[in-house]
C-alpha positions, 0 to 999 in steps of 0.5 A, a space after each residue: 499500499 502506498 500513500 495517495 497524493 490527490 491532485 490539485 487539478 481533481 480539486 480544481 475540476 470538483 469545484 466547477 460543480 460546487 454547491 454547499 449541501 445541508 449535512 455536508 462538512 466544509 472547513 475555513 480559517 476557523 476550522 470545520 463546520 456543518 452546514 445546516 441551513 442554506 439561504 440564497 446568499 448565505 449559508 448557516 453553519 455549526 462548527 466543531 467546538 459548537 458555534 453557530 454562525 451565518 456566513 456569505 455563500 460565495 466568499 465561503 466556496 471560495 475559502 473551502 477551495 483554497 483550503 482543500 488544496 492546503 489540506 490534502 494529506 493524510 498524516 496530520 501534524 503529531 509527535 510521532 507519525 510511526 506511532 500515529 500509524 500505530 494508533 490508527 491500526 488500534 482504532 481499526 478494532 474500535 467502534 466508531 458511530 454517528 448520530 445525525 438529525 433528520 434534516 441533514 440525513 441526506 447530505 450526511 449520508 451523501 458525503 459519506 457515500 462519496 467517501 466510503 462507497 457505502 450507503 449507510 450503517 446500523 451506526 449511523 442513528 437518527 435523532 429527532 430532536 428540533 433543539 440538535 442541530 449538528 451530527 456527532 461522531 464518536 470512537 469508543 475505545 479501550 483503556 487498554 489502547 489508551 495507555 499504551 506508551 505508543 498511543 498517539 493523537 493530534 494535539 487538538 483530539 482529546 478523550 472523554 470518559 465513557 461507559 464502563 472501561 471504555 473512553 471516547 473520541 468525540 471529534 467530528 474532523 477527526 473521524 471524517 479524516 479517519 473516513 476520508 483518508 483511511 477508509 474507516 467506516 462506521 462500526 466496530 471493525 475496519 478490516 480494509 484501510 488505505 493511504 498507510 505509507 509503505 514504511 509504516 506497514 508494520 507499525 500499523 500491524 503492530 497497532 491492529 494486534 491490540 484490543 
């Protein structure tokens, strides 16, 4: 397996037909956000930190396009790339699920299909709550993995206490990163992954042995 580099030409081609969709995720200089409402001139969005804003649609299109060119890389800034790939291997054994609101269902499932080739999952739960705006993605992870000295996450990804002896990664951006670049799917096992650099294949396989 070799690292996949997505060319700028592919991004430019996609941008020509670009339209915002409710339930899909985009990015500006403040971070990743999900579109929850679209008007003629503006979009209403919710950022991963929970902030809700109204943005100019045309300006947001251009910013997202420019950042997409900058961000097409599979390994984020981490202390150790080898340990990060070990962690990817360990996370491939963990359960990942999503809770999405009904009005975001169509856009969310379309984006998930574009990245994974899957039309849905029993681990995607539809929440009918008018007070809930955005989607929430979560990875359930064992303390055995977290306590391993090789466990390595990006600095902006944290852990939260879950049920029993498990912890959760509650970070939409990171979960989408795993889906987009490494071939993760919602569920409890990810057997076929992609974009693992050849020099880190052993680290990846070592991580997969830890549950």
